[in-house]
Residue, then its C-alpha position, 0 to 999 in steps of 0.5 A: m482727275r485722271g481716270i475718274k468717270l463716275i461721280i456719286f453725290d450724297l444729297d442732304g448736306t452735300l448738294l442741298n439744305a433741307y434741314p429747315a424742312i427736317i426740323s419742322s417735320f420732326n418737331y411737328t411729329m414730337q408735338k402730335l405725339n406729346y414728346p418734347r421738341q428738340d433744338a435744331l442742332t440736336i436734330r441736325r446731328a441726328v440726320g443722315w441715317g434715314d427718317e426711321n433712325l432719325l425719330r427712333p432715339f426720341i420716342k418709344e418703340k411702340d410709337l415709331s410706326c405712328a411717328l413715321s406716318i405723321y412725319r412723312k405726311h408732313h414732310q411732303s409739303a415741308l420739303l417744298r417750303g424748307s429746302r434750297l440748293f447750296p450756292k453754285v450747286e447747279r454750276v458745279l453739276a452743269y460743268l461736270k455734266d458738260k465734261g462727260y462725267i456720269l453723275a449719280v445720287a446715293s442717299n439714305r433719304p427715302s426715294r419718295f422724298s429724294w425725288i420730291l427734292l430733285r424735282h422741286l430744285k430742278l436737279k433731276k436732269y443732271f443725274d444718270c442714276i438716283l439710288c436710295a437706301d430704301k431700295l437696298k438691304h443695307p443703308k450707308p455706311h454699308p457700301e452697297i449703295i455705291d457698289k450698286i451704282m458702280h455695277r450699273f455703269a460697269l465701272k471700277p472703284e478707281q474710276t469712281l469719286y464719292v462726295g458726301d458730308m458725313i462720317i458715314d459717307a467717308q465710311a461707305g466710300k472707304a468700304a467701297n474702296v473709292k476716293t471720297i471727298l467730304v464737304t463741311t456743309g452737313s451734319s458732321l463736324k470737321s474734326e469728326m471727318k478728319k478722324e475718318r481720313p477721307w481722300c479730301i475735305i472741302k469747305r463748299i461744293l464749288d471747291l470740287l471744281k478745283i479738284v476735278 
């Protein structure tokens, strides 16, 4: 793609599958607090807004702080057991890095867990910047996270490509005025993605190489 210098990636659902870990930690938390367990699809559809917003709809507000503590403690080890890269992710990142693109991560997942994933799955070496919503005032779909990364490298929206898997990624990219590609491996349905009119929708992350 002519003019693109920076490619920003969402993490969960885009580069990696941590849904088994999320589901395990979620239902462990529900069990500890005597709330009903939820099925995998319900949990998966609630992912993407940060762990606090993942838990909040399913428990009483007075229990949220305790639930977060239980969830986060369990999640540290669950991530090591229940996360894996989507096929060909390293091939894609290595190719883009070799071509001279600046690569970054923009995730609503808390920094601590993002770093656990990046180290465990050996992705850290590919990225020039890793920014998570807990370091900002506004999570996605607000464009702050994308704007901050562009500002760090003194680049403009027309020099930036954003790759995610959810409608909130499309909304964040649109608000930041950057081209946005959505991959259908995450939490949002393709029909939902189409309504947001991203620049492009792809079936798997490897298809990104056909574009750039």
